[in-house]
C-alpha positions as CSV (number, residue, x, y, z in Angstrom):
1,M,0.0,0.0,0.0
2,N,1.2,3.5,-0.8
3,H,1.3,5.8,2.2
4,D,2.3,8.9,0.2
5,S,-0.3,11.1,1.7
6,T,2.3,13.7,2.5
7,D,2.7,16.8,0.3
8,S,4.4,16.7,-3.1
9,K,7.4,18.8,-2.2
10,L,9.7,16.0,-1.3
11,K,10.3,14.2,-4.6
12,R,13.9,12.9,-4.5
13,V,15.8,11.4,-1.6
14,A,19.4,10.4,-1.7
15,F,20.8,7.7,0.8
16,V,24.5,8.1,1.7
17,G,26.1,5.0,3.4
18,N,27.3,1.6,2.5
19,Y,25.1,-0.4,0.1
20,S,24.5,-4.0,-0.9
21,P,26.2,-6.1,-2.2
22,R,28.9,-4.9,0.2
23,Q,28.9,-7.2,3.1
24,C,28.3,-5.3,6.3
25,G,25.4,-4.3,8.5
26,I,25.3,-0.7,7.4
27,A,25.1,-1.8,3.8
28,T,22.2,-4.1,4.6
29,F,20.3,-1.4,6.6
30,T,20.9,1.3,3.9
31,T,19.6,-0.9,1.1
32,D,16.6,-2.1,3.2
33,L,15.7,1.4,4.2
34,C,16.0,2.8,0.7
35,E,14.0,-0.1,-0.8
36,A,11.3,0.2,1.9
37,I,10.8,3.9,1.2
38,A,10.8,3.3,-2.6
39,T,8.2,0.7,-2.2
40,Q,6.0,2.6,0.2
41,Y,6.3,5.9,-1.7
42,P,6.6,4.9,-5.4
43,Q,6.1,8.5,-6.6
44,K,9.3,9.5,-4.9
45,T,12.7,8.8,-6.4
46,C,15.3,7.2,-4.2
47,I,19.0,7.1,-5.2
48,A,22.0,5.8,-3.3
49,L,25.6,7.0,-2.9
50,P,27.7,4.2,-1.3
51,V,31.2,4.4,0.1
52,N,33.7,2.0,-1.4
53,D,36.4,0.4,0.8
54,I,38.0,-1.4,-2.1
55,E,39.5,0.1,-5.3
56,I,37.4,-1.9,-7.8
57,G,34.1,-1.1,-5.9
58,Y,31.1,-3.4,-6.1
59,D,28.5,-4.5,-8.5
60,Y,25.8,-2.1,-7.4
61,P,22.2,-2.0,-8.6
62,S,20.9,0.8,-10.8
63,R,19.7,2.7,-7.8
64,V,23.3,3.7,-7.0
65,R,24.1,6.8,-8.9
66,F,27.4,8.0,-7.5
67,E,30.2,6.1,-5.6
68,L,32.5,7.6,-3.0
69,T,36.0,6.3,-2.2
70,E,36.4,5.9,1.5
71,K,39.9,7.5,2.0
72,D,39.7,9.9,-0.9
73,V,38.4,13.3,0.5
74,D,38.0,14.7,-2.9
75,S,35.4,12.1,-3.7
76,Y,33.3,13.6,-0.8
77,R,33.5,17.0,-2.4
78,R,32.5,15.7,-5.8
79,A,29.5,13.8,-4.2
80,A,28.3,17.0,-2.6
81,D,28.5,18.7,-6.0
82,F,26.7,15.8,-7.5
83,L,23.9,16.0,-4.9
84,N,23.6,19.7,-5.2
85,I,22.9,19.6,-9.0
86,S,20.8,16.5,-9.0
87,N,17.5,18.0,-7.8
88,V,17.9,16.0,-4.5
89,D,15.4,17.3,-1.9
90,L,16.8,15.6,1.1
91,V,19.8,13.4,2.1
92,S,19.5,10.5,4.4
93,L,22.9,9.8,6.0
94,Q,23.7,6.5,7.6
95,H,26.5,7.2,10.1
96,E,29.0,4.8,11.5
97,Y,32.5,6.0,12.4
98,G,34.3,3.2,10.6
99,I,32.9,3.5,7.2
100,F,34.2,7.0,6.3
101,G,37.7,8.1,5.8
102,G,39.7,10.6,7.9
103,I,40.2,10.8,11.6
104,A,37.1,9.5,13.3
105,G,35.4,9.4,9.9
106,S,35.8,13.1,9.5
107,H,35.7,13.0,5.7
108,I,31.9,12.9,5.7
109,L,32.0,16.4,7.1
110,V,33.5,17.7,3.8
111,L,30.3,16.4,2.0
112,L,27.8,17.6,4.7
113,R,29.2,21.1,4.8
114,E,28.6,21.7,1.1
115,L,25.0,20.3,0.9
116,R,22.2,22.7,0.1
117,M,19.3,20.4,1.0
118,P,18.0,19.1,4.4
119,I,19.9,16.2,6.0
120,V,18.5,13.5,8.2
121,T,21.2,11.4,9.9
122,T,20.7,8.0,11.3
123,L,23.2,7.2,14.0
124,H,24.3,3.6,14.3
125,T,26.9,4.2,17.0
126,I,26.6,6.7,19.8
127,L,29.4,6.5,22.3
128,C,28.9,7.5,26.0
129,D,32.6,8.1,26.4
130,P,34.0,9.3,23.0
131,D,37.5,10.4,22.4
132,P,38.0,14.1,21.5
133,D,38.0,13.4,17.8
134,Q,34.9,11.2,17.9
135,K,33.0,13.8,19.9
136,R,34.0,16.6,17.7
137,V,33.0,14.8,14.6
138,L,29.6,13.7,15.9
139,K,28.8,17.1,17.3
140,E,29.4,18.7,13.9
141,I,27.4,16.0,12.1
142,A,24.5,16.8,14.6
143,A,24.9,20.5,13.9
144,L,24.8,20.1,10.1
145,S,21.9,17.7,10.3
146,D,18.3,18.9,10.4
147,R,17.0,15.8,12.2
148,L,18.9,12.9,14.0
149,V,17.5,9.4,14.1
150,V,18.3,6.9,16.9
151,M,17.1,3.4,17.4
152,S,16.9,3.3,21.1
153,K,16.0,5.6,24.1
154,R,19.5,5.3,25.5
155,G,20.8,6.6,22.2
156,A,18.6,9.7,22.5
157,E,19.8,10.2,26.1
158,F,23.5,10.0,25.1
159,L,22.9,12.5,22.3
160,N,21.3,15.0,24.7
161,G,23.6,14.4,27.6
162,V,26.9,13.9,26.0
163,Y,26.6,15.8,22.7
164,S,24.3,18.6,23.8
165,V,21.7,17.8,21.1
166,P,18.3,19.3,22.0
167,P,15.7,16.5,22.4
168,E,13.3,18.1,19.8
169,K,15.9,17.5,17.1
170,I,15.9,13.7,17.7
171,D,13.5,11.1,16.3
172,L,13.3,7.6,17.9
173,I,12.7,5.2,15.1
174,P,13.2,1.4,15.6
175,H,15.5,-0.7,13.5
176,G,13.5,-1.9,10.5
177,I,12.9,-5.6,10.1
178,P,11.3,-7.9,7.6
179,D,7.7,-8.8,8.0
180,V,7.6,-12.5,8.8
181,P,4.9,-14.8,10.2
182,F,4.7,-16.1,13.7
183,A,5.7,-19.7,12.7
184,D,6.4,-23.0,14.2
185,P,10.2,-23.6,14.0
186,S,9.6,-27.3,13.0
187,F,8.1,-26.2,9.7
188,Y,11.6,-24.9,8.5
189,K,14.1,-27.3,10.1
190,D,14.2,-29.7,7.2
191,L,15.5,-27.0,5.0
192,F,18.8,-27.3,6.9
193,G,18.9,-30.9,7.8
194,V,18.0,-30.3,11.5
195,E,14.5,-31.8,11.6
196,G,13.7,-33.2,14.9
197,K,16.4,-31.1,16.7
198,T,16.2,-28.2,19.1
199,V,17.9,-25.3,17.3
200,L,20.0,-22.5,19.0
201,L,21.0,-19.8,16.4
202,S,23.4,-17.0,16.3
203,F,24.1,-14.9,13.1
204,G,26.0,-12.0,11.9
205,L,29.4,-11.2,10.4
206,L,32.0,-13.1,12.4
207,S,34.5,-11.2,14.5
208,A,36.0,-11.7,18.0
209,S,33.6,-9.2,19.6
210,K,30.6,-11.5,18.9
211,G,31.4,-13.9,21.8
212,F,30.2,-17.0,20.1
213,E,32.8,-19.0,22.0
214,N,30.7,-18.6,25.2
215,V,27.8,-20.4,23.7
216,I,30.1,-23.2,22.5
217,A,31.5,-23.5,26.0
218,A,28.0,-23.8,27.4
219,M,27.1,-26.6,25.0
220,P,28.3,-29.5,27.1
221,A,26.1,-28.5,30.0
222,I,23.2,-27.9,27.7
223,L,23.6,-31.3,25.9
224,A,23.7,-33.1,29.3
225,Q,20.1,-32.1,29.8
226,H,18.9,-31.8,26.2
227,P,21.0,-34.1,24.0
228,N,18.9,-33.1,20.9
229,V,20.2,-29.5,20.7
230,V,22.3,-28.2,17.9
231,Y,23.9,-24.7,17.7
232,L,23.9,-23.0,14.3
233,V,26.5,-20.3,13.7
234,L,25.4,-18.4,10.6
235,G,27.4,-15.9,8.8
236,A,30.6,-15.1,6.9
237,T,33.6,-13.6,8.5
238,H,33.6,-9.8,8.5
239,P,35.4,-8.6,5.4
240,Q,37.7,-6.3,7.3
241,V,38.5,-9.1,9.8
242,L,39.2,-11.5,6.9
243,L,41.5,-8.9,5.3
244,N,43.5,-8.4,8.4
245,E,43.2,-11.7,10.3
246,G,41.9,-14.2,8.0
247,E,39.7,-17.0,9.4
248,A,41.5,-17.1,12.7
249,Y,38.4,-16.4,14.8
250,R,36.3,-19.1,12.9
251,L,39.1,-21.6,13.3
252,S,39.3,-20.9,17.1
253,L,35.7,-21.6,17.4
254,Q,35.9,-24.9,15.5
255,W,38.9,-25.9,17.6
256,L,36.9,-25.0,20.9
257,A,34.0,-27.2,19.7
258,Q,36.4,-30.1,19.2
259,E,38.0,-29.6,22.5
260,K,34.6,-29.5,24.3
261,G,33.5,-32.6,22.4
262,V,30.6,-30.9,20.8
263,D,31.8,-30.4,17.2
264,G,29.0,-32.7,16.0
265,Q,26.4,-30.4,17.5
266,V,27.9,-27.1,16.4
267,I,27.2,-26.3,12.7
268,F,28.9,-23.4,10.9
269,Y,27.3,-21.8,7.7
270,N,30.1,-19.7,6.3
271,S,28.3,-17.4,3.9
272,F,26.7,-14.0,3.5
273,I,23.1,-14.9,2.8
274,S,20.2,-13.3,1.2
275,L,17.3,-11.9,3.3
276,E,15.0,-14.6,2.2
277,K,17.4,-17.3,3.4
278,L,18.0,-15.4,6.5
279,V,14.3,-15.4,7.4
280,E,14.2,-19.2,6.9
281,F,17.1,-19.7,9.2
282,I,15.5,-17.4,11.9
283,S,12.2,-19.2,11.5
284,A,13.9,-22.6,12.1
285,A,15.4,-21.4,15.5
286,D,13.9,-22.4,18.9
287,I,16.1,-20.0,20.8
288,Y,18.2,-17.1,19.4
289,I,21.4,-16.0,21.2
290,T,23.4,-12.7,21.0
291,P,26.4,-13.3,23.3
292,Y,28.2,-10.1,22.3
293,L,31.1,-8.9,24.5
294,N,30.9,-5.1,24.1
295,E,28.3,-3.2,26.3
296,A,28.5,-0.1,24.2
297,Q,26.3,-1.3,21.4
298,I,23.5,1.1,20.7
299,T,21.8,-1.1,18.1
300,S,21.8,-4.5,16.6
301,G,20.1,-5.6,13.4
302,T,20.4,-9.2,14.2
303,L,18.7,-8.9,17.5
304,A,16.0,-6.8,15.9
305,Y,15.4,-9.4,13.2
306,A,15.1,-12.2,15.8
307,L,12.9,-10.3,18.1
308,G,10.5,-9.3,15.2
309,A,10.3,-13.0,14.1
310,G,9.0,-14.0,17.6
311,K,12.0,-15.9,18.8
312,A,12.9,-16.7,22.4
313,V,16.0,-14.6,22.9
314,I,18.9,-14.9,25.3
315,S,21.5,-12.1,25.2
316,T,24.3,-10.4,27.0
317,P,23.3,-7.0,28.5
318,Y,24.6,-4.6,25.9
319,W,22.7,-1.3,25.8
320,Y,20.4,-2.2,22.9
321,A,19.5,-5.7,24.3
322,E,18.7,-4.2,27.7
323,E,16.1,-2.0,26.0
324,M,14.6,-4.4,23.5
325,L,14.4,-7.5,25.8
326,A,12.8,-5.6,28.8
327,E,9.3,-6.6,30.0
328,G,9.8,-10.3,29.6
329,R,10.6,-10.1,25.8
330,G,13.9,-11.9,26.4
331,V,16.5,-13.1,28.9
332,L,19.8,-11.3,29.8
333,V,22.9,-13.1,31.0
334,P,26.2,-11.6,32.2
335,F,29.1,-11.1,29.8
336,R,31.4,-14.1,29.2
337,D,29.4,-16.2,31.6
338,S,28.9,-19.6,29.8
339,A,27.5,-21.3,32.9
340,A,24.7,-18.7,33.3
341,L,24.1,-18.9,29.6
342,A,23.7,-22.7,29.9
343,D,21.3,-22.4,32.9
344,H,19.0,-20.0,30.9
345,V,19.0,-22.1,27.8
346,I,18.0,-25.2,29.9
347,N,15.4,-23.3,31.7
348,L,13.7,-22.1,28.5
349,L,13.8,-25.6,27.0
350,D,12.4,-27.1,30.3
351,N,9.6,-24.5,30.4
352,E,7.8,-24.6,27.0
353,S,4.9,-22.3,28.1
354,E,7.2,-19.7,29.4
355,R,9.2,-19.8,26.2
356,H,6.2,-19.4,24.0
357,A,4.8,-16.6,26.2
358,M,8.2,-14.8,25.6
359,R,8.0,-15.4,21.9
360,K,4.5,-13.8,21.7
361,R,5.5,-10.7,23.7
362,A,8.6,-10.3,21.3
363,Y,6.5,-10.8,18.2
364,V,3.7,-8.3,19.2
365,F,6.5,-5.7,20.2
366,G,8.2,-6.2,16.8
367,R,5.1,-5.4,14.8
368,E,6.0,-1.7,14.9
369,M,9.5,-2.5,13.6
370,I,8.5,-4.0,10.3
371,W,9.8,-2.0,7.3
372,P,6.5,-0.5,6.0
373,H,5.9,1.1,9.5
374,V,9.6,2.2,9.7
375,A,9.5,3.7,6.2
376,K,6.4,5.8,7.3
377,R,8.3,7.0,10.4
378,Y,11.3,8.0,8.4
379,M,9.1,9.9,5.8
380,E,7.6,11.8,8.6
381,S,11.1,12.7,9.8
382,F,12.1,13.7,6.3
383,E,9.0,15.9,5.8
384,S,9.7,17.5,9.2
385,A,13.3,18.3,8.3
386,R,12.2,19.9,5.0
387,A,9.5,21.9,6.6
388,K,11.6,23.4,9.3
389,R,14.8,23.9,7.1
390,R,15.7,27.6,7.3
391,H,15.9,29.4,4.0
392,F,19.4,30.6,3.2
393,T,21.6,31.3,0.3
394,H,24.4,28.8,0.2
395,P,27.8,30.0,-1.0
396,G,28.4,29.0,-4.6
397,F,31.4,27.1,-5.9
398,A,34.7,28.9,-6.0
399,V,35.1,31.2,-8.9
400,K,38.0,30.2,-11.1
401,P,40.6,33.1,-11.4
402,L,42.1,34.2,-14.7
403,D,45.2,36.2,-14.2
404,K,46.7,36.2,-17.7
405,R,44.9,37.8,-20.6
406,P,46.4,36.9,-24.0
407,G,46.9,39.7,-26.4
408,E,47.2,38.1,-29.8
409,L,43.6,36.9,-30.2
410,P,40.8,39.2,-31.3
411,P,38.8,40.7,-28.5
412,L,35.5,39.1,-27.4
413,K,32.7,41.0,-29.0
414,L,29.2,39.9,-28.3
415,D,27.1,42.3,-30.2
416,H,25.8,39.9,-32.8
417,L,25.2,37.1,-30.2
418,H,22.9,39.6,-28.4
419,H,21.4,40.6,-31.7
420,M,20.4,36.9,-32.6
421,T,19.0,36.2,-29.1
422,D,15.5,37.1,-28.0
423,G,13.3,36.1,-25.0
424,T,13.0,32.6,-26.4
425,G,16.6,31.7,-27.3
426,I,19.0,32.1,-30.2
427,L,17.5,32.3,-33.6
428,Q,18.9,29.9,-36.2
429,H,19.6,32.0,-39.2
430,A,20.3,35.5,-40.3
431,I,19.9,37.4,-43.6
432,F,23.2,39.2,-43.7
433,T,23.3,40.4,-40.0
434,V,19.5,40.6,-39.5
435,P,17.8,37.7,-37.7
436,N,15.7,35.5,-39.9
437,Y,12.4,34.9,-38.1
438,R,11.1,32.7,-40.8
439,E,13.6,30.0,-39.8
440,G,12.8,30.0,-36.1
441,Y,15.0,28.2,-33.5
442,T,16.9,24.9,-32.9
443,V,18.0,23.1,-29.8
444,D,21.3,22.6,-31.7
445,D,22.1,26.3,-31.8
446,N,20.8,26.9,-28.2
447,A,23.1,24.1,-27.0
448,R,26.0,25.7,-28.9
449,A,25.1,29.0,-27.3
450,L,24.9,27.4,-23.8
451,M,28.4,26.0,-24.2
452,V,29.7,29.5,-25.2
453,S,28.1,30.9,-22.1
454,A,29.8,28.4,-19.9
455,L,33.2,29.2,-21.5
456,M,32.5,32.9,-21.0
457,E,31.8,32.4,-17.4
458,A,35.1,30.5,-17.0
459,L,36.8,33.5,-18.3
460,G,35.0,35.8,-15.8
461,N,32.5,37.4,-18.3
462,K,29.6,39.0,-16.4
463,E,27.1,38.4,-19.2
464,A,27.4,34.7,-19.0
465,L,24.6,34.0,-16.4
466,E,21.9,36.0,-18.2
467,L,22.7,34.4,-21.6
468,G,23.2,30.9,-20.2
469,S,19.9,31.1,-18.3
470,R,18.0,31.9,-21.5
471,Y,19.6,29.1,-23.5
472,L,19.2,26.6,-20.7
473,A,15.6,27.5,-20.5
474,F,15.1,26.7,-24.2
475,I,16.8,23.4,-23.8
476,W,14.6,22.5,-20.8
477,Y,11.6,23.3,-22.9
478,A,12.9,21.3,-25.8
479,F,13.2,18.1,-23.8
480,N,10.4,15.8,-24.5
481,T,9.7,13.9,-21.2
482,A,7.5,11.4,-23.0
483,N,10.3,9.9,-25.0
484,G,13.5,11.2,-23.3
485,R,14.6,13.0,-26.5
486,F,15.1,16.6,-27.4
487,R,13.0,18.3,-30.0
488,N,15.1,20.3,-32.4
489,F,13.2,22.7,-34.7
490,M,10.8,25.4,-33.4
491,D,9.1,27.9,-35.5
492,Y,9.0,31.6,-34.6
493,Q,5.4,31.2,-33.1
494,R,7.0,28.7,-30.7
495,H,5.4,25.6,-32.2
496,W,7.6,22.5,-32.2
497,L,7.9,21.1,-35.7
498,E,8.9,17.6,-34.6
499,E,8.5,15.3,-31.4
500,V,12.1,13.8,-31.8
501,G,15.1,15.8,-33.0
502,S,18.1,14.3,-34.7
503,D,20.6,12.1,-33.0
504,D,23.3,14.8,-33.5
505,S,21.2,17.4,-31.7
506,H,20.6,15.1,-28.8
507,G,24.3,14.4,-28.4
508,R,25.2,18.1,-28.9
509,T,22.8,19.1,-26.2
510,L,24.3,16.6,-23.8
511,W,27.6,18.1,-24.6
512,A,26.4,21.5,-23.6
513,L,24.7,20.3,-20.4
514,G,27.8,18.4,-19.4
515,T,29.8,21.5,-20.0
516,V,27.6,23.6,-17.7
517,L,27.8,20.9,-15.0
518,G,31.4,20.4,-15.2
519,R,32.6,24.0,-15.6
520,S,30.0,26.4,-14.4
521,N,30.2,27.9,-10.9
522,V,26.6,29.3,-11.1
523,A,24.5,27.2,-8.7
524,A,21.3,28.5,-10.2
525,L,22.0,26.6,-13.4
526,H,23.0,23.3,-11.9
527,S,19.7,21.8,-10.8
528,M,17.9,22.4,-14.1
529,A,20.9,21.2,-16.2
530,G,21.5,18.2,-13.9
531,W,18.0,17.0,-14.2
532,V,17.9,17.2,-17.9
533,F,21.3,15.7,-18.3
534,E,20.3,12.7,-16.1
535,Q,17.1,12.1,-18.0
536,A,18.5,12.6,-21.5
537,L,21.7,10.5,-20.9
538,P,20.4,6.9,-21.3
539,P,18.6,7.5,-24.7
540,I,21.9,8.4,-26.3
541,L,22.7,4.7,-26.2
542,E,19.8,4.1,-28.6
543,T,21.2,6.5,-31.2
544,T,23.2,5.3,-34.3
545,S,25.1,8.4,-35.3
546,P,28.8,8.3,-34.5
547,R,28.9,12.1,-34.1
548,A,26.1,12.0,-31.7
549,W,28.2,9.6,-29.7
550,A,31.1,11.8,-29.9
551,F,29.3,14.9,-28.8
552,A,27.8,13.0,-25.9
553,I,31.2,11.7,-24.9
554,M,32.6,15.3,-24.7
555,G,29.7,16.3,-22.6
556,I,30.1,13.4,-20.3
557,Q,33.8,14.0,-20.0
558,E,33.1,17.6,-19.0
559,Y,30.6,16.4,-16.5
560,L,32.9,13.7,-15.0
561,H,35.5,16.3,-14.3
562,R,33.3,17.3,-11.3
563,F,31.3,14.1,-10.8
564,S,33.7,11.3,-11.5
565,G,31.9,8.9,-9.2
566,D,28.7,8.8,-11.4
567,S,28.6,5.2,-12.4
568,R,25.9,5.6,-15.0
569,A,27.8,8.4,-16.9
570,N,30.9,6.2,-16.7
571,H,29.1,3.3,-18.2
572,V,27.6,5.4,-21.0
573,R,31.1,6.9,-21.8
574,E,32.6,3.4,-21.9
575,E,29.9,2.0,-24.1
576,L,30.0,5.0,-26.7
577,S,33.8,5.0,-26.7
578,E,34.0,1.3,-27.4
579,R,31.6,1.8,-30.3
580,L,33.8,4.5,-31.9
581,L,37.0,2.5,-31.4
582,M,35.3,-0.5,-33.1
583,L,34.3,1.7,-36.0
584,Y,37.9,2.9,-36.3
585,Q,39.4,-0.6,-36.1
586,S,37.0,-1.8,-38.8
587,H,37.6,1.1,-41.3
588,N,41.3,1.9,-40.5
589,S,43.9,1.3,-43.1
590,D,47.3,2.7,-44.1
591,E,45.6,5.0,-46.6
592,W,42.5,5.8,-44.7
593,R,42.8,6.3,-40.9
594,W,39.2,7.0,-40.2
595,Y,36.0,5.8,-38.5
596,E,33.8,5.6,-41.6
597,D,34.0,5.2,-45.3
598,R,33.7,9.0,-45.8
599,L,34.6,12.3,-44.3
600,T,31.6,14.5,-43.7
601,Y,30.9,17.2,-41.1
602,C,32.3,17.9,-37.7
603,N,35.0,15.3,-38.5
604,A,37.4,16.3,-35.7
605,A,34.8,15.5,-33.1
606,L,35.4,11.7,-33.6
607,P,39.1,11.6,-32.8
608,H,38.6,14.2,-30.1
609,A,36.1,12.0,-28.2
610,V,38.2,8.9,-28.7
611,L,41.4,10.7,-27.4
612,L,39.6,12.1,-24.3
613,C,38.3,8.6,-23.5
614,G,41.7,6.9,-24.1
615,H,43.3,9.4,-21.7
616,A,40.6,9.4,-19.0
617,M,40.1,5.6,-19.1
618,S,43.9,4.8,-19.3
619,N,43.1,2.9,-22.6
620,P,46.3,3.1,-24.8
621,S,44.4,1.7,-27.8
622,M,41.9,4.6,-27.7
623,T,44.6,7.1,-27.1
624,E,46.7,5.8,-30.0
625,A,43.6,5.7,-32.3
626,G,42.5,9.3,-31.3
627,L,46.0,10.7,-32.0
628,E,46.6,8.7,-35.2
629,S,43.2,9.7,-36.8
630,L,43.5,13.3,-35.7
631,S,47.0,13.5,-37.1
632,W,45.9,12.0,-40.4
633,L,43.0,14.5,-40.6
634,A,45.2,17.4,-39.8
635,N,47.6,16.5,-42.5
636,L,44.8,15.9,-45.0
637,Q,43.5,19.5,-44.3
638,H,46.8,21.3,-45.1
639,S,47.0,23.4,-48.3
640,D,50.3,23.9,-50.2
641,R,50.4,27.3,-48.6
642,R,50.0,25.7,-45.1
643,Y,46.6,27.2,-44.5
644,Y,43.7,25.2,-43.2
645,V,41.2,23.7,-45.8
646,P,38.4,21.8,-44.1
647,I,36.4,19.1,-46.0
648,G,33.8,20.8,-48.1
649,S,30.1,20.3,-47.5
650,N,29.3,20.1,-51.2
651,G,30.0,16.4,-51.6
652,F,32.3,15.7,-48.6
653,Y,35.0,13.1,-49.2
654,P,34.1,9.5,-49.8
655,Q,36.9,6.9,-49.5
656,G,38.4,6.5,-52.9
657,G,36.5,9.4,-54.3
658,K,36.9,13.1,-55.0
659,R,37.3,15.4,-52.1
660,A,35.1,18.4,-52.0
661,I,37.0,21.7,-51.3
662,F,33.8,23.9,-50.8
663,D,31.7,24.9,-49.2
664,Q,33.9,25.5,-46.1
665,Q,31.9,25.7,-42.9
666,P,33.0,27.5,-39.6
667,V,31.9,24.6,-37.5
668,E,34.6,22.4,-39.1
669,A,37.3,24.9,-38.0
670,Q,35.8,25.0,-34.5
671,T,35.7,21.2,-34.0
672,M,39.3,20.9,-35.2
673,I,40.5,23.6,-32.9
674,S,38.8,21.9,-29.9
675,A,40.3,18.5,-30.8
676,C,43.8,20.0,-31.3
677,L,43.7,21.8,-27.9
678,A,42.6,18.6,-26.2
679,A,45.5,16.8,-27.9
680,Y,47.9,19.5,-26.6
681,Q,46.6,19.3,-23.1
682,I,47.0,15.5,-23.0
683,T,50.3,15.2,-24.8
684,L,51.9,18.6,-24.2
685,D,53.2,18.3,-27.8
686,D,53.5,21.9,-29.0
687,R,52.6,20.7,-32.6
688,W,48.9,20.6,-31.5
689,R,48.9,24.1,-30.0
690,K,50.4,25.5,-33.2
691,E,47.9,23.5,-35.3
692,A,44.9,25.0,-33.3
693,R,46.3,28.5,-33.9
694,R,46.8,27.7,-37.6
695,V,43.2,26.6,-38.0
696,F,41.9,29.6,-36.1
697,E,43.5,31.8,-38.7
698,W,41.1,30.4,-41.2
699,F,38.5,32.7,-39.6
700,L,40.7,35.7,-39.9
701,G,41.4,35.3,-43.7
702,H,44.2,32.8,-44.0
703,N,42.2,30.5,-46.1
704,S,41.4,29.5,-49.7
705,L,39.9,32.9,-50.7
706,D,42.2,35.0,-48.5
707,L,39.0,36.6,-47.1
708,P,38.0,36.9,-43.4
709,V,35.1,34.9,-42.3
710,Y,34.9,36.6,-38.9
711,D,33.4,40.1,-38.8
712,P,35.1,42.3,-36.2
713,T,32.5,45.1,-36.6
714,T,29.6,42.9,-35.3
715,G,31.5,40.1,-33.5
716,G,29.6,37.7,-35.8
717,C,30.9,35.1,-38.2
718,R,29.9,34.7,-41.9
719,D,28.4,31.3,-42.9
720,G,31.4,30.0,-44.7
721,L,33.3,30.1,-47.9
722,H,31.8,29.4,-51.4
723,P,34.1,28.8,-54.3
724,D,34.0,32.4,-55.4
725,R,32.9,34.4,-52.3
726,V,32.1,34.6,-48.6
727,N,28.5,33.7,-47.6
728,E,27.6,37.0,-46.1
729,N,24.8,35.7,-43.8
730,Q,25.9,35.6,-40.1
731,G,23.8,32.7,-38.7
732,A,23.9,31.3,-35.1
733,E,26.0,28.2,-35.9
734,S,28.8,30.1,-37.6
735,T,28.9,32.9,-35.0
736,L,28.9,30.4,-32.1
737,A,31.6,28.3,-33.8
738,F,33.8,31.3,-33.9
739,L,33.0,32.4,-30.3
740,Q,33.6,28.8,-29.0
741,A,37.0,28.6,-30.8
742,L,38.1,31.9,-29.5
743,L,37.1,31.2,-25.9
744,E,38.7,27.8,-26.0
745,L,41.9,29.4,-27.2
746,R,41.8,31.9,-24.4
747,L,41.4,29.2,-21.9
748,A,44.2,27.2,-23.5
749,E,46.5,30.3,-23.1
750,T,45.7,30.2,-19.4
751,F,46.6,26.5,-19.3
752,I,49.9,27.1,-21.2
753,A,50.8,30.0,-18.8
754,L,50.2,27.7,-15.8
755,E,52.3,24.9,-17.4
756,D,55.1,27.5,-18.0
757,Q,54.9,28.5,-14.3
758,S,55.2,24.9,-13.1
């Protein structure tokens, strides 16, 4: 049943903490909580951001959208940026000191300090006698959180008394448990070969703090009275214990069982099992035992599971057990006292009516702990946090300084860009310098314009925000939520002329959005761009245009500069780059080092994308293919007089056929400049910097007609070269191609200056 009777404001929740299939209690809890809320509130979107303790990470489900690296503090900053631009309404943090990097897990503070949405933190460990670092970290987490969730009354008392957290900020919500029936254990025993036996059960990830040796030590006395008893020890060794100590603890338990002569009655199940199988094990148990050795345990998922299943429970008196097993819901025995443990097991087995009464009290108590009820309580906490959050303006990302202003390039002149832009967006065409309303708008050109505005911002231009907001608004409106694609053509009356635009327009728009998300420091743009980017990214895999793939890769690469942990973006980049590499390998020859059987438009985008991926993914085959094909293209586009001659659009250049020289388009020069600058930044080979400058001179008149394409009086760019003349129209594509090339060269000059200083 859906309990989503709360208001519609809270749409998207992010869960930060370990996540399945990682094997630990926090991972299990975070996964269960996330799935419970997703199930109870299907209109809300739940995403997860787990912390990886191993370099290769884990095979996470699709709900995982970004991965942190435990000891890499920068990954916490990137995660904060990701959350801030992903339209997340609230963050649910699962806190345990040991899962985060830094002193006392302090790396998590780096993430929390940067978040702009409410935070509800669930505390899995609350120490009554913390060391100074532990106390400092938890107090700051409490200050940064809007609500704090604890699972026991004692936890709330510690928060107030030790950490000075006001009681009204604390929510007491029980540990969630699966909803299982109150069943006869005999029904399940044959599943594990213990039919006819009396079953004692302990489960959890094995470590020396579990105290299972005390149950084994009690077994001889128990068997003397009840020879039909078996003790099941269920669970794999804790991964961190396995890494540092191997199976020493498990072996010590097995040796102890042999020494006590009970090895035939102690059964070890060395595996990390599914929830379904765990429920079957618990259901088969007659008595559940938690013999833990550490009093300072504020919660226990294993105890909660057993209690909620209506098991007779015997436990040592750690804090959580004292609270959960009060009022006759279980039995407490002293720490490390195997004799007392044996006495209480025997007493429960001798008194069946008492044992069943205890089971019933436990089961009734546990009804409020099943996940549907717990999910509802968490949602109430989330809504409370959101309602009470103070409104404030969060400081934006740090502005990138630009100290060196190159003098050799033309000045940035935006007159024609403004002239072509109205309240809707940038118009597609011009007649000479006058906007041509008849031709309307395209998402292609507004995506180009959005990229230009992001580059302007990186150079400190104050007009970037106003322009970028307008172009981004057009892109938002162009996105068709029904099919996940962008519409491309719009007439001047603002009527869309199609429901699905071209593959290339989709890829180019992803490029623009990725550039905003990766480069822009304007927080106002991030949420809108992040939402559209996330929705539009998967459909690019369904396209068939290699150039669309290349444009999308460049956008993903820009995006990953800031959000490198986004697993979906990494997957899409990998898939598209492999497609391009396969194209190159299938078409490449000594005479034709290319990805297709013809050269057409925006040619340099293909080696550009492959080169970026080869470098970012440490793939030498891709890097080599990118450099090889870009070098071949550069040599092909040299004239005898050493000026740049792009592939003409009037026929292009089929393999084995005649190459077209005209018409020459500004967008070809721009894509070549972008690719050469990327090659220079990756290789530091000065050849590529010089090649980029040589291509740029095409705009200024060093070309086949010795005529300038750039118009310094308007800041616009003419629409290319015909065989006998310049096309005097100054449309959006041409003007934006020039501006993008100019801005990228200016940014490259900054890069070169920094390299020279280093």
